Structure formats: C-alpha cells, structure tokens
C-alpha positions as CSV (number, residue, x, y, z in Angstrom):
1,M,-16.9,25.5,10.0
2,T,-19.2,23.1,9.6
3,S,-21.7,21.9,12.6
4,L,-21.3,18.4,13.9
5,W,-24.8,18.1,13.3
6,R,-23.9,18.6,9.9
7,N,-21.8,15.7,9.4
8,R,-23.8,12.7,8.4
9,E,-20.5,10.2,8.8
10,F,-20.2,11.2,12.3
11,N,-23.9,11.1,13.3
12,L,-23.9,7.8,11.5
13,L,-21.5,6.7,13.7
14,W,-22.7,8.4,16.4
15,T,-26.5,7.8,16.3
16,G,-25.8,4.3,16.0
17,Q,-22.9,3.8,18.7
18,C,-26.3,5.8,21.0
19,L,-28.2,2.8,20.5
20,S,-25.5,0.2,20.4
21,E,-24.4,1.7,24.0
22,L,-28.2,1.3,25.6
23,G,-28.3,-2.3,24.6
24,N,-25.2,-2.8,26.5
25,A,-26.3,-1.0,29.3
26,I,-29.2,-2.9,29.1
27,A,-27.3,-6.1,29.1
28,S,-25.0,-5.0,31.8
29,L,-27.7,-5.4,34.9
30,A,-29.3,-8.0,32.8
31,I,-26.0,-10.9,32.6
32,P,-25.7,-10.7,36.7
33,L,-29.6,-10.9,37.0
34,L,-29.6,-13.7,34.9
35,V,-26.7,-15.1,36.6
36,L,-28.3,-15.1,40.2
37,T,-31.0,-16.9,38.5
38,V,-29.6,-19.8,37.1
39,T,-27.2,-20.1,39.8
40,G,-28.0,-18.3,43.1
41,S,-24.5,-17.1,43.9
42,P,-23.4,-13.6,43.8
43,V,-20.0,-14.9,43.7
44,Q,-20.4,-16.7,40.6
45,A,-22.4,-13.6,39.5
46,G,-18.8,-10.9,40.3
47,L,-17.2,-14.1,38.6
48,V,-18.9,-13.3,35.4
49,G,-18.1,-9.5,35.4
50,T,-14.9,-10.1,37.0
51,I,-13.9,-12.3,33.4
52,A,-15.2,-9.7,31.4
53,Q,-12.8,-6.7,33.2
54,V,-9.9,-8.8,32.6
55,T,-11.0,-9.7,29.1
56,R,-11.0,-6.1,28.3
57,L,-7.5,-5.0,29.5
58,V,-6.0,-8.8,27.7
59,C,-7.3,-7.4,24.6
60,R,-6.9,-3.1,24.8
61,L,-3.2,-3.3,23.4
62,P,-4.2,-6.3,20.5
63,A,-7.2,-4.4,19.5
64,G,-4.8,-1.1,19.2
65,L,-3.0,-3.2,17.1
66,L,-5.3,-4.6,15.0
67,V,-6.7,-1.5,14.2
68,D,-4.1,-0.1,13.1
69,R,-4.1,-2.9,10.4
70,V,-6.6,-4.2,9.2
71,D,-9.6,-1.5,7.3
72,R,-11.2,-0.4,10.4
73,R,-14.9,-0.7,8.9
74,R,-14.5,-4.2,8.9
75,A,-13.5,-4.6,11.8
76,M,-16.7,-2.9,13.3
77,L,-18.8,-4.3,11.0
78,A,-17.2,-8.0,12.2
79,C,-17.6,-6.8,15.8
80,D,-21.1,-5.9,16.1
81,L,-21.8,-9.1,13.9
82,L,-20.2,-11.4,16.3
83,Q,-21.6,-9.7,19.7
84,L,-25.4,-9.5,17.7
85,A,-24.7,-13.5,17.1
86,A,-23.4,-13.9,20.7
87,F,-27.0,-11.7,22.3
88,A,-29.0,-13.9,19.8
89,G,-27.8,-17.0,21.2
90,L,-27.6,-16.4,24.5
91,G,-31.8,-15.3,23.9
92,A,-32.5,-18.7,22.6
93,A,-31.1,-20.3,25.3
94,V,-32.7,-18.9,27.8
95,L,-36.3,-19.2,25.8
96,A,-35.2,-22.8,25.4
97,G,-34.5,-23.0,29.0
98,R,-31.1,-24.5,28.5
99,V,-28.4,-21.5,29.6
100,H,-25.3,-22.3,32.2
101,L,-23.4,-20.7,33.5
102,A,-20.3,-21.4,30.8
103,V,-22.8,-19.8,28.0
104,I,-23.3,-16.4,29.8
105,I,-19.3,-16.4,30.4
106,A,-18.9,-17.0,26.7
107,V,-21.1,-13.9,25.8
108,A,-19.2,-12.3,28.3
109,V,-16.3,-12.6,27.3
110,V,-17.6,-11.8,23.3
111,D,-19.1,-8.3,24.4
112,A,-15.7,-7.5,26.0
113,A,-13.6,-8.3,23.4
114,G,-15.9,-7.4,20.6
115,G,-16.6,-4.0,23.0
116,T,-13.0,-2.9,23.5
117,L,-12.1,-3.4,19.6
118,F,-15.0,-1.5,18.4
119,G,-14.2,1.3,20.8
120,T,-10.6,1.6,19.5
121,A,-11.7,1.2,16.2
122,E,-14.3,4.2,16.5
123,H,-12.0,6.5,18.5
124,A,-8.9,6.1,15.7
125,A,-11.4,6.7,12.9
126,L,-12.6,10.1,14.2
127,R,-9.6,11.8,12.6
128,S,-11.1,10.5,9.3
129,I,-14.5,11.7,9.9
130,V,-14.7,14.8,12.1
131,P,-12.0,18.0,10.9
132,I,-9.5,18.8,13.5
133,P,-10.7,21.5,15.2
134,R,-13.8,20.1,15.7
135,L,-12.3,16.8,17.3
136,P,-12.6,18.3,20.9
137,D,-16.6,18.6,20.3
138,A,-17.4,15.1,18.5
139,V,-15.1,13.7,22.0
140,A,-17.6,16.0,24.0
141,R,-20.7,14.5,22.3
142,N,-19.3,10.9,22.7
143,E,-19.1,11.6,26.6
144,A,-22.6,13.2,26.5
145,R,-24.1,9.6,25.0
146,G,-22.0,7.5,27.4
147,Y,-23.1,9.6,30.3
148,G,-27.1,9.2,29.1
149,V,-26.5,5.9,28.1
150,S,-25.3,4.9,31.6
151,L,-28.5,7.0,33.5
152,V,-31.1,5.2,31.3
153,G,-29.7,1.9,30.0
154,P,-30.0,0.0,33.5
155,A,-33.3,1.1,34.3
156,V,-34.4,-0.2,31.0
157,G,-32.5,-3.6,32.0
158,G,-34.3,-3.9,34.8
159,L,-37.9,-3.2,33.5
160,L,-37.1,-5.9,30.6
161,F,-35.7,-8.7,32.3
162,G,-39.0,-7.8,34.6
163,L,-41.0,-8.5,31.7
164,G,-39.3,-11.7,30.8
165,A,-35.4,-12.7,30.9
166,V,-34.9,-13.0,27.5
167,W,-35.9,-9.8,26.3
168,P,-33.0,-7.6,27.4
169,F,-30.7,-9.9,25.2
170,A,-32.9,-9.3,22.1
171,A,-33.2,-5.9,22.6
172,N,-28.9,-5.5,23.2
173,A,-28.4,-8.1,19.5
174,V,-31.0,-5.2,17.8
175,S,-29.1,-2.6,18.9
176,Y,-26.2,-4.0,17.1
177,L,-28.1,-4.5,14.1
178,A,-28.6,-0.8,14.5
179,S,-24.8,-0.2,15.0
180,M,-24.3,-2.1,11.5
181,V,-26.3,-0.6,9.7
182,G,-24.9,3.2,11.1
183,V,-21.4,1.7,9.6
184,S,-22.2,0.8,6.6
185,L,-23.6,3.9,5.4
186,I,-21.1,6.0,6.4
187,R,-18.8,6.9,3.1
188,R,-15.9,7.7,3.7
189,P,-13.0,5.8,4.6
190,L,-12.4,5.3,8.1
191,Q,-8.7,5.5,8.0
192,Q,-5.7,7.5,5.6
193,P,-4.2,5.3,2.4
194,R,-1.3,3.1,4.1
195,E,2.3,2.8,2.7
196,G,4.2,0.3,3.9
197,A,4.5,-2.5,6.1
198,P,2.9,-1.8,9.3
199,G,4.9,-0.9,12.0
200,G,4.1,-3.4,15.7
201,L,3.1,-2.3,19.2
202,A,6.2,-0.8,20.2
203,E,5.8,2.0,17.8
204,G,2.8,2.9,20.0
205,L,4.5,2.7,23.0
206,T,7.4,4.5,22.0
207,F,5.0,7.1,20.7
208,V,3.0,7.7,24.2
209,F,6.2,7.5,26.1
210,G,8.7,10.0,24.2
211,N,5.5,12.6,24.1
212,P,5.5,14.5,26.6
213,F,2.3,15.4,26.7
214,L,0.5,12.2,26.0
215,R,3.4,10.8,28.8
216,T,1.6,13.6,31.0
217,V,-1.7,12.9,30.8
218,L,-0.9,9.2,31.7
219,F,0.6,10.6,34.6
220,I,-2.5,12.6,35.5
221,A,-5.9,10.1,34.4
222,A,-4.6,6.8,36.0
223,P,-4.4,8.5,40.0
224,L,-7.8,10.4,38.9
225,N,-9.5,7.4,37.6
226,F,-8.4,4.6,40.4
227,A,-9.6,8.0,43.1
228,V,-13.5,8.4,41.1
229,T,-14.1,4.5,41.1
230,G,-12.7,3.8,44.4
231,T,-14.5,6.9,45.9
232,I,-17.4,5.5,44.7
233,F,-17.7,2.3,45.5
234,T,-16.5,3.4,48.7
235,I,-19.4,4.9,49.0
236,I,-22.0,2.6,48.4
237,I,-20.1,-0.2,50.8
238,A,-20.5,2.9,53.3
239,L,-24.4,3.1,52.4
240,Q,-24.7,-0.6,52.9
241,G,-23.2,-0.8,55.6
242,H,-24.9,2.1,57.9
243,G,-28.1,0.0,56.3
244,V,-29.3,2.3,54.1
245,A,-32.2,1.0,51.3
246,P,-30.7,-1.0,47.6
247,A,-33.4,1.4,46.4
248,V,-31.7,4.6,48.1
249,I,-28.3,3.1,47.0
250,G,-29.1,3.5,43.8
251,L,-29.8,6.7,43.3
252,T,-25.7,7.5,44.5
253,E,-25.0,6.4,40.6
254,T,-27.8,8.2,39.5
255,V,-26.6,11.5,40.9
256,I,-23.0,10.9,39.9
257,G,-24.4,9.9,35.7
258,A,-26.4,13.0,35.8
259,G,-23.1,15.3,37.4
260,G,-21.4,13.9,34.2
261,L,-24.2,14.4,31.9
262,I,-25.0,17.6,32.6
263,G,-21.1,18.5,32.4
264,A,-21.4,16.7,28.6
265,F,-23.7,19.5,28.1
266,A,-21.8,22.3,29.0
267,A,-18.6,21.2,27.7
268,P,-18.3,23.0,24.8
269,L,-19.1,26.0,26.4
270,L,-16.3,25.1,29.2
271,R,-13.7,24.2,26.4
272,R,-14.2,27.4,24.6
273,R,-13.7,29.6,27.6
274,L,-11.0,28.0,29.8
275,P,-7.8,26.4,28.1
276,M,-6.4,22.7,28.3
277,A,-3.8,23.1,31.1
278,V,-6.2,25.5,33.1
279,L,-9.7,22.7,32.8
280,T,-7.3,20.1,33.6
281,R,-5.4,21.9,36.7
282,A,-9.4,22.5,37.4
283,I,-10.6,18.6,37.9
284,C,-7.8,17.6,39.6
285,W,-7.9,19.9,42.3
286,A,-11.6,20.5,42.3
287,A,-12.0,16.4,42.6
288,T,-9.1,16.6,45.8
289,A,-11.4,19.2,47.7
290,C,-14.6,17.6,47.1
291,F,-13.5,14.2,47.6
292,V,-12.6,15.5,51.3
293,V,-16.0,16.6,51.3
294,S,-17.1,13.2,50.7
295,A,-15.2,11.9,53.1
296,L,-17.3,13.3,55.8
297,L,-20.4,12.6,54.4
298,T,-20.9,8.6,54.0
299,T,-23.4,7.9,56.0
300,S,-25.7,9.5,53.3
301,V,-26.2,9.8,49.7
302,A,-25.3,13.4,50.2
303,A,-21.8,12.3,49.6
304,A,-22.3,11.1,46.1
305,V,-23.0,15.1,45.6
306,P,-19.4,15.9,45.9
307,V,-18.3,13.0,43.4
308,A,-21.0,14.6,40.8
309,L,-19.6,18.1,41.0
310,T,-16.4,16.6,40.2
311,L,-17.7,15.1,36.8
312,L,-19.1,18.8,35.9
313,L,-15.8,19.3,34.4
314,A,-14.9,15.5,33.2
315,P,-16.0,15.7,30.0
316,A,-14.7,18.9,28.8
317,C,-11.5,18.0,29.9
318,N,-11.3,14.7,28.2
319,A,-13.0,16.8,25.3
320,A,-9.9,18.9,25.3
321,L,-7.5,15.9,25.7
322,F,-8.8,13.3,23.4
323,G,-9.4,15.5,21.1
324,Y,-6.1,17.2,21.2
325,Q,-4.6,13.4,21.5
326,A,-6.5,12.3,18.3
327,A,-4.8,15.5,16.2
328,I,-1.9,15.3,17.3
329,T,-1.4,11.5,16.3
330,P,-0.6,10.4,13.0
331,D,-3.6,8.0,11.3
332,R,-1.5,4.9,11.1
333,L,-0.9,4.7,15.0
334,Q,-4.0,6.1,16.4
335,G,-5.2,2.6,17.3
336,R,-2.3,1.4,18.7
337,V,-1.6,4.7,20.7
338,V,-5.3,5.2,22.3
339,S,-4.8,1.0,23.4
340,V,-2.2,2.4,25.2
341,I,-3.8,5.5,26.7
342,F,-6.9,3.7,27.3
343,L,-4.5,0.4,29.5
344,V,-1.9,3.1,31.5
345,A,-5.3,5.1,32.4
346,N,-7.5,2.5,33.3
347,S,-5.5,-0.4,35.1
348,A,-5.3,1.0,38.4
349,S,-9.3,1.1,38.3
350,A,-10.0,-2.7,38.3
351,A,-7.8,-2.5,41.4
352,A,-9.9,0.4,43.3
353,P,-13.1,-1.8,44.6
354,L,-11.1,-4.3,45.7
355,L,-8.8,-1.8,47.7
356,A,-12.0,-0.2,49.3
357,G,-13.8,-3.1,50.3
358,L,-10.2,-3.5,52.2
359,L,-9.7,-0.2,53.5
360,V,-13.2,0.2,54.7
361,T,-12.7,-3.1,56.7
362,A,-9.6,-2.1,58.1
363,W,-10.0,1.5,58.6
364,S,-13.4,3.6,57.8
365,A,-15.2,4.9,55.2
366,G,-13.7,8.6,55.3
367,G,-10.0,7.2,55.5
368,A,-10.8,5.3,52.4
369,I,-12.2,8.7,49.9
370,L,-9.4,10.5,52.0
371,L,-6.7,7.9,50.5
372,F,-8.0,8.3,46.9
373,A,-8.1,12.0,47.9
374,A,-4.4,12.0,48.0
375,A,-4.3,10.1,44.8
376,V,-5.9,12.8,42.9
377,A,-3.4,15.3,44.8
378,G,-0.5,13.7,42.9
379,S,-2.5,14.3,39.7
380,A,-3.2,17.8,40.7
381,L,0.7,18.2,41.4
382,V,1.5,16.5,37.8
383,A,-1.3,18.7,36.1
384,T,0.1,22.0,37.9
385,F,4.1,21.6,37.6
386,G,4.3,19.3,34.8
387,R,5.4,20.1,31.3
388,G,3.5,18.5,29.5
389,L,0.5,21.0,29.2
390,R,2.4,23.6,28.7
391,D,2.5,25.4,25.6
392,T,0.2,23.0,23.6
393,P,-0.3,24.5,20.4
394,G,-3.9,24.9,19.3
395,L,-6.0,22.6,16.6
396,V,-5.9,23.6,13.1
397,S,-7.1,21.9,9.6
398,P,-4.7,20.1,8.0
399,A,-5.1,22.7,4.9
400,S,-4.2,25.9,6.8
401,A,-1.7,24.4,8.6
402,G,0.0,22.8,5.6
403,A,0.3,19.3,7.3
404,A,0.8,16.3,5.4
405,P,-1.8,13.7,5.4
406,D,-1.0,11.1,8.1
407,R,1.1,14.3,10.0
408,P,-0.4,15.9,13.1
409,A,-2.3,19.2,12.8
410,V,-1.4,22.1,15.1
411,S,-0.6,25.6,15.4
412,T,2.2,27.4,16.6
413,P,1.4,28.8,20.1
414,P,2.0,32.6,19.9
415,R,5.4,33.6,21.7
C-alpha cells in the first residue's frame, strides 16, 4: 500500500490547507484584537466570535447538501476566493483607517460560512483521493495539522498584530491563495460520477440515524466534545478568579494543544495496535478519570495536564471513527453525512462556555468540571455497552471487496 507521503493529490490538499489553517489561526487572534482596538469593548469582541460560531452552525447542513450537488473542486476554489477577497478587503480598510465593527462582522461571517463549506467539501473529497485502507491515516494527518496550527498560529498572529494591524489579515489572504493553488493542481476528480437526481437533506439524516455505528458515534461524540470544551473554559475562568497572570493562563491551551499534537503523531501506531471500539472506550473512560483529577487542581495550570493526557488518545480515536465513516458512506452522501455528524457532535459545545460560567458562579469550578466528567461517563457507558461499535468490519479496497464505485468497502468480520 502506497504511503500517504507519496500521494500527490492528498499532499497538495493537505499542504494548502496547512497554510490556510495557519492563516486562519493568525486571524482568529487578530480579529478580537482589532475589535478591541476599534471599539474598546470586550463585549463587542465576544459578540463577533459568537456571530461566527452561530454562522458555522447555521451553514453546516446547507453546506453538506451543496457539497453533494456541485463540483467539489469548484466549491472549494470559490470558498478560498471569497475568503481571500474578504480578508484583503479588511486589510485595505485597516490601512485606510476606515474599519468599522460592521465590516469586521461581515468578514467574520464570510469566513465562517466559507470555512464550513470548504471543510465539509475537503472531508467529503478524501474518499476520492485516498485509498480506503488509508482513510484513517489521512484523518490522523489532518488532526496533526489542526493541533500544530493551533499551537503556532495565535503566537504568530500576536507577533504580526504587534508589527501592524494589517499584517495578520494580509497573511491570511495569502494563505487562501496558497490553498487555491493546491486545490487547482489536484488532477483527480474530487467526487465520483453522479447519476440521477440528487437527493435531499432527509437522505443524509436517514443514513446517519439509520446506521447503528454512526448513531452510536453521535451519542458518544456530542457529550465528549461538550465536556472537553466546558472543562477547558472552566479551568480558564478558575485560574483568572485566583489571580493567575494572563501569560500563565495562556499556557493552558498550549499544554492541551501539545497533548493533542503528540497524540496525532502517535495516532497511526495506536490505531494499528488497538481496535476502534477499544480506542473509543479508552478515551471516554480516560477522560472521565482525568476530568475528576482536573476538578481537584483548579487553582493551578496543572489542571490542564489531565485534559492534555486525554487528548493523547483523541486523534487516534477520531482517525478510526471518521476514517471508517468515510469508507462506509457512499460518495454521493459524503457531504450530507459529514454535516449531520459535525452539527450534532458540536452543537452542545457552543453552550458549554455559558453553562461553565453559570456553574462556576453558582457552585464552584471543581463542581462544574465534575458535572462535565459525568457527561463523559455517559459517553463511556454508550461506548462500552452500545451495540453500534461491536463487530465493525475492517476496511479494504473497493477492488478486493468487489464493491461498486459508490458502495462502501468493508471486509466481513471473522466469526
């Protein structure tokens, strides 16, 4: 089996997105700093971030439907072009001294909508450019990309903003240009030939909730993502309440991101040594135990260490789960299925910071984290006793499986 490092199409897409996500991470820090510079209001800075998050949620299902109906390459290029124009325009407004809150909000909305559509198209296209057995490895490579960028991007964004407010947005515009070049150079089609009238959103919903494996993934991922987001936010609030210096608080996300990055490098080895069901159960039970430990350490940055330890398993688990999802989902449904999974798995996370703030105010930081640990325990019970993860067959190439081009390719589990 050819290594992914020799897969020209995947490496073009991966490299372009590495630069694009770096630019996005740079801008994600620069935008709230720009709002604070223009308005002096932390509330309005938070408002821009909230609007961007709501835009991603609202666009998730329409993006999946669109990805399954249009040419994915053209959709990705259109997103990059739109986002490039938005940030180039924002940079020009900063240079001219005419940047206003409405302009920043408009750019944030365009970026959130374009990023949602591009991300859905990229995930849906993996099955067309990566051999079926290599799909988990491709997801692991993407996980490493995300964690690596999250460590480097904010620091670079702060440095560039210090040199001049225009530079982070100029850098992000250039990153989208790099992504366009990478997508344009891909030779292979990013979707299989489509026959007949395209189905609607209900077809994707039926496929997800009618499949025992995908349905189980939703019941596991939603509480787990909710708990991780809420725990991280609770730790930050608790540290701030105890008078910890902002620079030290910043180490929290660095420690957590480092855990995810190390886990991403270890993901291929873990995935090959441990079955998917074992990995999933392990991360759920480990997270439950680690969050309980974090609840006892809320006065110190050490509270982030157990969360980082949990994330050591996250990339391998995601690689196994989403690699398998890409393999069992027909190409014509990839966009809709991905959008449904991401929407359900991440919707509860949007409310986690608010709930964390309420719990810390009414109760305590330790108590809030224990509640999030209980949510993860629910995921662990589903992973342990649910039937959806049992007897999941292994991944094989379509040719060896005798599968039709638009059929899932899996091997029959031994009896």
